[in-house]
Residue, then its C-alpha position, 0 to 999 in steps of 0.5 A: m497403680a493406685l489413683y487417690n482423689t481429693e475425697a479419699i485423701s480427705g478421709w484418711e486418718r490425720f497422721y496417715r494423710a500427713n505422713f503420706i502427703n509429707s513424703l509425696t514431694g520426695f527426698k529433700s534437704s534437711s538442715l539445722i537452723g541456729t538463732v538466738n533471741a533478743e536476750g541472747q538465748p540460742n535455739l536450734g530447730i530442724f527444717s526440711s523445707i529449705v529452698h534455693i531462691g536465687s544466686d545473684p544476690a544469693l537467697i535462700g528461703y525456708i518455709n516456717r510452720p504457723m507460729k502457734a505450732a513453731p514460734h521460736t526460730l521465726a520470732n528469733i529471726r524477726a528479733t536479730g535479723i541473722y540466722t544459720i543454716n547447717h547440714i546434717q551429717p549421719e552422726m548427728i541425725a538423732q540429735a538433729h531430730q530431737t530438736s523437733a521437739k516442742y521445747a519451751p522458749e528458755v530451753n537451750e536445744f544445743e545443750e538438750v540434745g548434745l550439739t555444740p553451738e559455735f559463733i563465728g566472726n561477728i556473726k550473732a546467730p550460732f552455727v552447729k560446730e559439728s556440721v561440716v557444711k554451714y552458712a549464715l544468712e540475713l533476712q530479707q523478707i518474710i512472706p505470709i502464706e494465708l492458705n495454712e498460716t505458714f511463712l516463706v522466710i527469705g535470707k541472703v547469704i552472708a558467710v559460708q564455712l566448709n571443707e574446700s576439698i568438696v568444691s569443684e573447679d566450677g564451684f559445684l559442691q560435691l555434698e556426697k563427699a561431706s556426707t550430708v544426708c536428706s530426708n523424706g517425710v518428717d522422720s526419715y533420713y537418707n545418705t546420698q550417692f552420686i549418679a551424674r552431672y549434665a551439661y547445660a542443656k540447649p535445644g538441638v544439642a544432645v545431652s552430655k554428661i560432665t565429668k565428675s571432679e575429684 
């Protein structure tokens, strides 16, 4: 096995280093964030840094790149306080990936890439109609990360839409049934396959599997 130190990594070509580090953390969720600006102009962007913050209250966070690189989503969230996160299915991958292009502020990414905005109830931000697992959030906190000028954006879940057939009796979401995809790096996407669930771990108690709900 190879061992790379800080000096070696720093000396790599820029894009080689970016690809290496971006994929180093392994497979992660990849979702589309839907927003509107103060004038109601829809925006859609793909993000692969979405993370569970807490369950009570239900908080989800994501990392927004520096404003000079990715300003529209964060600016819209600041303006309206509401946004949606939408899972990606295999048939949506090409359109979802295309939203990473740096479109002008006046461009509607939904129209540009061929996905459908869906407004549900009184939620002002658009969902992606083609997504089968999607949820809306209300902004709670934006935390600047001074080290690289990014932002941790934390929202509270205020609505969820999905097919109830993927929900286990204990509330666990069987996302493989929804064909939710994951990603690695910034340009590679993968299907998922269930392996096992395990019971809550306790000291001195043998680990045991949970029977998969059908």
